[in-house]
C-alpha atoms as one frame of an Amber mdcrd trajectory, in Angstrom:
protein
  40.835-158.725 235.684  41.719-155.065 234.636  44.688-156.062 236.851  45.671
-158.994 234.863  45.535-157.403 231.594  47.501-154.364 232.950  50.331-156.775
 233.909  49.684-158.434 230.430  50.866-155.228 228.994  53.426-154.172 231.046
  55.239-157.571 230.777  54.874-156.817 226.462  56.969-153.640 227.710  54.129
-151.084 227.409  53.262-148.175 230.173  49.990-148.067 231.334  47.557-146.507
 232.904  44.266-148.361 233.941  41.137-146.414 234.358  38.379-148.295 236.924
  35.271-147.129 234.381  34.275-144.945 231.464  34.236-141.987 232.986  38.111
-141.887 234.648  39.096-143.311 231.180  38.059-140.149 229.636  39.233-137.890
 232.478  42.553-139.147 231.632  42.124-138.967 227.678  40.719-135.371 228.637
  44.601-134.925 229.891  46.832-134.248 226.901  49.945-133.981 229.132  49.601
-137.385 229.270  50.984-139.620 225.860  48.278-142.476 224.687  48.046-144.538
 221.825  46.057-147.353 222.217  42.682-147.388 224.267  41.953-151.209 225.276
  38.392-151.504 226.656  35.863-154.251 227.266  32.640-153.918 225.413  30.346
-154.329 227.769  30.350-152.140 230.659  28.470-150.382 233.761  27.784-146.942
 232.648  28.787-146.523 228.976  29.605-149.234 226.526  32.948-149.518 225.217
  32.220-148.832 221.740  30.238-145.205 223.802  33.748-145.180 225.222  35.715
-145.387 222.005  33.903-142.850 219.977  33.857-140.325 222.771  37.976-141.144
 223.002  37.854-140.425 219.691  36.681-137.064 220.062  39.002-136.261 222.557
  42.296-138.050 220.755  41.216-138.984 216.795  44.332-140.233 216.587  43.785
-143.101 219.393  43.767-146.999 218.347  41.077-148.720 220.100  41.350-152.431
 220.957  38.179-154.053 222.218  37.918-156.917 224.446  34.724-159.203 225.095
  33.451-162.366 226.184  30.918-162.273 223.411  31.447-163.874 220.457  29.014
-162.126 218.373  30.399-159.970 215.507  33.323-158.481 215.283  32.862-154.149
 215.764  33.049-151.850 212.699  35.567-149.157 214.372  37.923-150.968 215.830
  39.577-155.262 216.281  38.199-157.537 218.681  40.008-160.016 220.752  37.951
-162.638 221.923  37.997-163.453 225.915  40.146-165.683 227.185  42.893-164.588
 225.143  46.404-165.720 224.599  49.438-163.677 225.482  50.941-164.055 222.299
  47.359-163.419 220.459  47.179-159.793 222.143  50.822-158.871 221.544  50.494
-159.496 218.043  47.104-157.142 217.797  48.446-154.663 219.478  51.677-154.627
 217.196  49.411-154.872 214.148  46.804-152.010 215.417  49.608-149.359 216.550
  51.053-149.891 213.028  48.097-148.585 211.041
């Protein structure tokens, strides 16, 4: 799934840095030489939830924009937008543009 989503972001014109898990993502985020504008993460992951990852990411990069994705169709998360899986490329494109514009 990670590769598919990375390919969608690349098709939309974004450079992508993919991480295999939350710990890898935090290592990438800690590297201030890597320019990053958006964290796109699943809500449910082994080891650390997407919400926990977002909190830690914002400690490292307070300006970091976040979008969550999930197959779970529960209530929205108060800290960032949520796009339910499966989603259409156009919906993701619009949500990313809106999120980055904030």
